[in-house]
KEMARNU-170952 format. One line per field, with one value per residue: x, y, z of N, C-alpha, C, O in turn; residue in one letter. Coordinates in pm, 1 decimal. Example, Ala and Ser with C-alpha at 12.3 -4.5 7.8 and 13.67 -1.06 7.14 Angstrom:
2
npx (1319.0	1285.0)
npy (-569.0	-225.0)
npz (780.0	708.0)
capx (1230.0	1367.0)
capy (-450.0	-106.0)
capz (780.0	714.0)
cpx (1320.0	1290.0)
cpy (-330.0	3.0)
cpz (780.0	787.0)
opx (1423.6	1340.9)
opy (-331.9	113.8)
opz (846.5	803.9)
resn (A	S)
REM end
This chain:
106
npx (-3176.3	-2861.8	-2560.3	-2274.5	-1941.3	-1728.6	-1437.4	-1152.4	-900.8	-760.3	-663.5	-420.5	-474.2	-258.9	-115.0	-287.5	-298.6	-25.9	1.7	-187.0	-103.5	153.0	133.9	84.8	241.8	573.7	820.3	929.0	724.8	535.3	664.8	625.2	390.5	461.6	535.7	323.1	305.9	545.1	556.2	491.2	697.9	919.9	900.8	835.9	626.8	508.6	515.5	380.5	125.8	34.8	80.0	38.1	108.4	-14.4	-17.9	188.9	429.8	662.8	891.7	815.3	662.6	350.9	226.0	-25.1	-100.2	-174.0	-189.2	-91.5	117.9	243.3	325.1	519.7	710.0	775.6	900.3	1155.8	1247.6	1249.1	1464.3	1581.6	1359.2	1315.6	1552.5	1515.2	1275.4	1350.5	1551.9	1406.1	1260.0	1460.5	1556.9	1615.4	1370.0	1195.6	1234.4	1163.7	955.7	627.1	419.6	83.9	-217.7	-448.3	-669.4	-606.0	-579.4	-610.8)
npy (4979.3	5083.1	5083.9	5279.9	5162.4	5221.8	5414.3	5256.7	5349.9	5622.8	5952.1	6185.9	6532.4	6704.2	6562.5	6570.9	6847.9	6900.4	6759.1	6887.4	7158.9	7129.7	7108.2	7362.8	7550.3	7659.9	7429.9	7521.9	7675.7	7481.3	7335.1	7465.1	7369.0	7155.5	7255.8	7251.0	6980.5	6914.9	7079.3	7032.3	6856.5	7016.3	7243.5	7150.3	7001.3	7168.7	7431.1	7384.1	7333.0	7582.1	7745.7	7773.0	7725.4	7962.0	8101.0	8142.5	8328.1	8450.9	8375.3	8440.0	8323.4	8321.0	8293.4	8168.8	8240.4	8155.7	8351.8	8684.2	8665.3	8429.6	8511.4	8700.2	8531.6	8359.6	8529.7	8549.1	8299.8	8282.5	8270.7	8019.4	7856.2	7898.5	7788.0	7517.3	7451.0	7482.9	7291.7	7054.8	7061.6	7027.2	7227.5	7567.1	7758.8	7910.3	8235.2	8427.7	8473.3	8569.0	8664.4	8632.0	8681.5	8423.3	8159.3	7836.0	7548.2	7200.4)
npz (-3137.9	-3232.0	-3060.7	-3071.8	-3090.1	-2820.7	-2830.6	-2741.1	-2700.7	-2560.3	-2643.5	-2562.1	-2515.0	-2569.3	-2759.0	-2976.6	-3020.6	-3077.2	-3315.1	-3482.7	-3470.7	-3564.8	-3835.6	-3921.6	-3790.8	-3699.4	-3563.7	-3318.1	-3210.5	-3146.3	-2954.4	-2717.5	-2606.1	-2452.7	-2209.1	-2026.9	-1976.7	-1842.1	-1625.1	-1338.6	-1258.2	-1315.0	-1148.6	-896.1	-640.1	-423.2	-535.9	-777.2	-683.9	-628.9	-843.7	-1191.7	-1539.1	-1775.2	-2026.3	-2320.8	-2495.6	-2724.0	-2570.2	-2314.7	-2031.5	-1896.2	-1575.8	-1372.9	-1039.0	-699.4	-494.2	-379.7	-202.8	-284.1	-539.0	-471.2	-344.5	-560.6	-738.1	-636.8	-697.2	-968.0	-1166.9	-1114.7	-1159.8	-1434.8	-1539.1	-1460.3	-1595.9	-1868.2	-1871.8	-1829.8	-2064.6	-2239.3	-2396.8	-2469.0	-2411.7	-2251.0	-2146.2	-1969.7	-1681.0	-1598.0	-1343.0	-1227.4	-1044.5	-1053.3	-1172.4	-1049.4	-1198.1	-1166.4)
capx (-3089.2	-2721.1	-2467.2	-2141.5	-1834.0	-1647.4	-1296.0	-1082.5	-772.1	-773.1	-550.6	-398.2	-498.9	-132.3	-79.3	-373.6	-252.3	104.5	-21.7	-255.9	-19.1	272.5	106.9	68.2	332.4	709.6	841.9	954.0	595.9	464.7	739.6	574.3	281.4	521.7	550.3	215.3	335.7	662.1	548.8	498.1	833.9	1018.7	893.9	812.9	486.6	454.6	492.6	278.3	-5.5	-0.7	112.2	22.7	127.4	-138.6	3.6	329.3	452.3	791.9	983.6	760.2	560.4	260.8	194.0	-129.4	-54.4	-289.0	-197.2	17.9	231.3	313.8	392.4	639.4	804.9	819.3	993.3	1290.3	1282.0	1226.1	1578.2	1593.1	1245.8	1342.2	1654.9	1454.9	1178.0	1425.1	1622.4	1305.9	1223.4	1583.5	1552.6	1603.3	1246.5	1143.4	1334.5	1113.6	827.4	545.4	323.5	-41.5	-315.9	-544.1	-719.7	-511.1	-651.4	-530.0)
capy (5095.0	5043.4	5168.7	5285.5	5111.3	5325.8	5406.5	5210.8	5418.3	5766.0	6029.7	6305.2	6655.7	6762.1	6492.2	6625.2	6983.8	6893.9	6713.2	6992.7	7278.3	7095.7	7129.5	7504.1	7637.8	7606.8	7336.6	7595.9	7716.8	7366.8	7288.2	7530.1	7291.6	7061.8	7322.8	7204.2	6841.3	6901.9	7182.9	6983.2	6804.6	7123.7	7340.8	7082.8	6991.9	7285.0	7542.5	7342.6	7341.1	7723.8	7819.9	7693.2	7803.4	8010.1	8125.8	8155.6	8399.7	8517.8	8344.0	8481.9	8233.0	8382.3	8191.5	8200.3	8213.0	8156.5	8469.7	8780.6	8614.2	8335.2	8589.9	8755.6	8421.2	8306.2	8624.3	8513.3	8169.8	8288.5	8223.0	7875.2	7793.9	7903.8	7686.2	7384.2	7431.3	7462.1	7164.4	6950.2	7067.2	7002.9	7333.5	7700.4	7812.2	8012.0	8336.9	8511.3	8437.0	8678.1	8606.6	8706.9	8605.8	8362.1	8027.4	7724.8	7426.9	7079.2)
capz (-3149.7	-3229.6	-2985.0	-3133.0	-3005.0	-2759.3	-2865.2	-2621.1	-2687.5	-2539.2	-2693.7	-2481.2	-2590.5	-2616.8	-2882.4	-3082.0	-3048.4	-3144.2	-3451.1	-3557.9	-3480.8	-3641.3	-3978.0	-3953.4	-3717.7	-3687.2	-3452.4	-3194.0	-3155.6	-3089.5	-2837.5	-2596.2	-2545.5	-2358.0	-2079.3	-1939.0	-1940.8	-1754.2	-1522.6	-1200.4	-1235.3	-1325.3	-1039.3	-768.4	-598.6	-350.9	-629.4	-873.3	-619.7	-614.7	-965.3	-1313.4	-1661.5	-1835.2	-2168.5	-2358.0	-2621.2	-2740.7	-2461.4	-2185.2	-1979.7	-1798.8	-1476.5	-1275.4	-903.1	-609.0	-406.5	-393.2	-124.3	-371.2	-643.9	-407.7	-326.2	-689.6	-801.9	-590.0	-754.5	-1112.5	-1246.6	-1093.5	-1227.0	-1578.9	-1566.6	-1446.0	-1704.2	-1991.7	-1859.6	-1853.0	-2206.5	-2314.6	-2495.8	-2408.8	-2467.5	-2159.5	-2113.1	-1860.7	-1621.8	-1545.1	-1249.8	-1204.1	-967.2	-1144.3	-1136.8	-1047.8	-1236.1	-1145.3)
cpx (-2944.3	-2638.7	-2332.8	-2039.6	-1755.9	-1503.2	-1218.3	-948.9	-794.2	-647.1	-540.1	-412.8	-369.4	-86.1	-160.0	-326.5	-119.2	88.0	-84.0	-167.7	103.6	255.2	111.3	170.2	470.6	724.5	859.8	822.9	522.2	536.4	682.0	461.2	334.7	537.8	446.3	242.0	446.0	656.0	569.8	637.3	935.7	1019.0	874.6	668.3	434.5	425.6	379.3	137.5	-56.1	27.4	103.5	46.7	-7.4	-123.3	151.8	339.5	588.3	886.1	934.9	646.7	480.2	213.3	84.6	-82.7	-171.5	-300.8	-79.0	140.5	312.3	385.9	523.5	747.1	861.9	912.7	1137.3	1340.1	1277.9	1342.1	1594.8	1480.3	1267.3	1444.7	1595.4	1355.1	1251.7	1502.8	1526.8	1263.2	1339.3	1595.2	1542.4	1484.9	1194.2	1257.1	1294.1	981.2	756.9	434.7	201.6	-134.1	-421.3	-584.5	-609.1	-590.3	-559.6	-502.2)
cpy (5048.5	5140.5	5165.5	5230.3	5228.4	5305.1	5370.7	5281.5	5569.5	5834.8	6157.1	6429.0	6717.4	6693.1	6544.9	6764.8	6983.4	6853.8	6823.8	7115.9	7252.4	7117.6	7276.7	7597.4	7576.0	7520.1	7409.5	7639.1	7600.3	7310.5	7346.3	7452.7	7191.9	7123.8	7270.0	7061.3	6829.2	6993.6	7130.4	6931.0	6917.9	7216.2	7277.3	7096.3	7114.9	7404.6	7506.5	7348.3	7485.5	7808.1	7726.4	7782.0	7840.7	8028.5	8149.2	8228.7	8467.2	8497.2	8382.4	8386.7	8306.6	8270.9	8243.8	8154.2	8234.6	8281.5	8562.6	8736.9	8514.7	8407.9	8643.4	8647.8	8373.3	8401.0	8596.0	8383.9	8168.9	8230.2	8072.3	7800.9	7789.2	7797.8	7545.6	7353.2	7400.6	7330.6	7048.4	6945.0	7024.5	7103.0	7467.0	7769.1	7928.6	8106.6	8421.6	8455.3	8564.5	8614.0	8696.2	8618.6	8552.6	8225.4	7923.5	7598.1	7308.0	7008.9)
cpz (-3136.1	-3148.2	-3055.4	-3035.4	-2949.3	-2799.9	-2739.4	-2600.2	-2675.9	-2587.7	-2611.5	-2569.2	-2643.3	-2744.8	-3000.8	-3120.7	-3122.8	-3289.9	-3536.7	-3578.0	-3566.2	-3789.5	-4016.6	-3890.3	-3712.5	-3562.0	-3319.8	-3129.8	-3091.0	-2967.5	-2708.7	-2531.9	-2443.2	-2218.7	-1980.3	-1892.8	-1836.3	-1632.8	-1380.3	-1166.4	-1229.5	-1204.1	-901.7	-722.9	-522.9	-442.7	-724.8	-815.0	-613.7	-737.8	-1085.6	-1434.6	-1722.7	-1985.9	-2194.1	-2491.2	-2616.8	-2622.3	-2322.8	-2146.6	-1873.0	-1705.5	-1383.3	-1138.3	-807.6	-521.5	-430.3	-312.9	-207.4	-484.6	-589.9	-393.6	-459.9	-764.5	-759.8	-655.7	-907.9	-1194.4	-1235.7	-1165.0	-1378.0	-1617.4	-1562.0	-1557.8	-1834.2	-1990.1	-1886.2	-1999.9	-2295.6	-2429.6	-2423.1	-2476.6	-2383.4	-2121.5	-1993.1	-1810.5	-1577.3	-1463.3	-1235.0	-1121.7	-1065.3	-1094.7	-1147.6	-1074.9	-1220.6	-1274.3)
opx (-2909.2	-2646.8	-2284.2	-2050.3	-1721.4	-1453.4	-1218.6	-890.6	-840.5	-536.9	-638.9	-368.7	-369.4	-25.0	-107.4	-315.7	-101.5	153.9	-39.3	-158.7	153.1	352.2	138.5	183.4	484.6	649.4	809.8	811.2	453.5	473.7	689.4	437.4	260.1	552.0	477.6	204.6	440.0	742.9	657.5	689.1	1027.6	1124.8	895.0	597.3	325.5	322.9	291.6	40.6	-175.6	2.0	154.9	10.3	-101.6	-204.4	229.6	268.7	624.1	952.8	1004.9	548.5	535.2	166.2	99.4	-31.9	-257.1	-411.1	20.2	253.7	435.3	496.6	627.0	863.1	982.0	994.7	1230.2	1460.7	1300.9	1318.8	1619.3	1502.8	1240.3	1426.8	1622.2	1351.3	1219.4	1518.0	1562.0	1234.0	1320.0	1636.2	1468.2	1497.9	1153.8	1361.4	1378.3	904.1	820.0	366.1	212.6	-128.3	-475.1	-540.3	-529.8	-659.5	-442.5	-435.7)
opy (4981.7	5262.2	5059.1	5249.1	5322.2	5192.6	5446.2	5273.0	5634.4	5781.6	6228.2	6429.8	6777.0	6756.8	6561.4	6796.6	7057.2	6909.2	6850.2	7169.9	7343.1	7142.9	7310.5	7712.3	7454.0	7536.0	7362.4	7639.0	7619.2	7244.0	7283.5	7469.1	7148.2	7051.0	7247.1	7024.6	6741.2	6986.0	7179.3	6958.0	6914.9	7262.4	7344.1	7189.3	7162.4	7470.9	7588.9	7366.5	7508.9	7928.6	7614.6	7899.6	7761.6	7978.6	8172.6	8197.0	8532.2	8591.1	8360.3	8371.7	8349.4	8166.8	8349.7	8043.1	8319.9	8315.0	8524.9	8767.7	8514.9	8369.3	8633.2	8671.4	8349.2	8357.1	8616.6	8362.2	8065.1	8147.9	8004.9	7695.2	7687.4	7726.2	7463.9	7241.0	7303.5	7265.5	6954.2	6837.9	6990.0	7070.1	7478.5	7828.9	8031.9	8064.3	8479.4	8397.3	8656.6	8522.3	8818.7	8495.8	8626.3	8180.4	7923.5	7546.6	7314.4	6905.3)
opz (-3038.9	-3165.0	-3093.7	-2914.2	-3021.3	-2803.2	-2642.2	-2492.1	-2769.7	-2574.2	-2593.2	-2684.1	-2751.0	-2830.6	-3110.8	-3239.2	-3219.7	-3377.9	-3648.3	-3688.3	-3632.9	-3860.9	-4131.8	-3932.6	-3720.2	-3465.8	-3217.6	-3007.2	-2990.6	-2885.0	-2603.0	-2412.3	-2355.5	-2120.5	-1863.4	-1781.4	-1750.5	-1545.9	-1309.1	-1058.0	-1147.7	-1161.4	-800.4	-761.2	-554.6	-428.2	-750.8	-888.6	-595.5	-737.6	-1082.2	-1434.2	-1722.1	-2064.0	-2101.7	-2586.8	-2518.5	-2578.9	-2224.0	-2219.4	-1771.5	-1751.1	-1322.4	-1122.8	-830.9	-478.3	-492.7	-350.3	-202.3	-522.0	-655.7	-427.6	-471.3	-845.1	-837.9	-667.7	-969.8	-1282.9	-1335.7	-1223.9	-1441.7	-1715.9	-1650.1	-1608.3	-1902.6	-2093.5	-1957.1	-2053.1	-2412.1	-2540.9	-2325.6	-2583.5	-2436.7	-2071.7	-1924.4	-1887.0	-1525.3	-1508.4	-1230.6	-1129.5	-1147.9	-989.0	-1241.8	-987.0	-1258.1	-1275.1)
resn (M	N	K	K	K	K	N	S	K	L	I	H	I	S	D	I	L	N	S	A	L	G	R	Y	R	P	A	M	D	T	E	M	T	R	I	W	D	I	W	D	R	A	V	G	K	P	I	A	M	N	A	K	P	D	S	F	K	D	G	I	L	I	V	N	V	S	S	S	A	W	I	H	Q	L	K	F	L	E	K	E	M	I	L	N	I	N	K	Q	L	D	L	V	L	V	K	Q	L	R	F	K	I	G	K	I	L	S)
REM end
């Protein structure tokens, strides 16, 4: 029985998505996939442990948060977070954050 050679080069899913979406969607739409890559750096480790991006549409980033207490805290930090996210993206993409209780995946 022949075993297929394992592909030694792994490709990050964001690279695959950017490539696929780039063929069908405008560049601005594909830029949003970078939010997941820069999130931890943009918001810092304590926030990243309790809040993760969920979805993005029309300048609004929906963020899953671990508890209502964190939602309350993040509302005070929203403007600063938006500035940091857009700075990391080197693009004004996120205009508003909306927080909801949801799963926090590492």
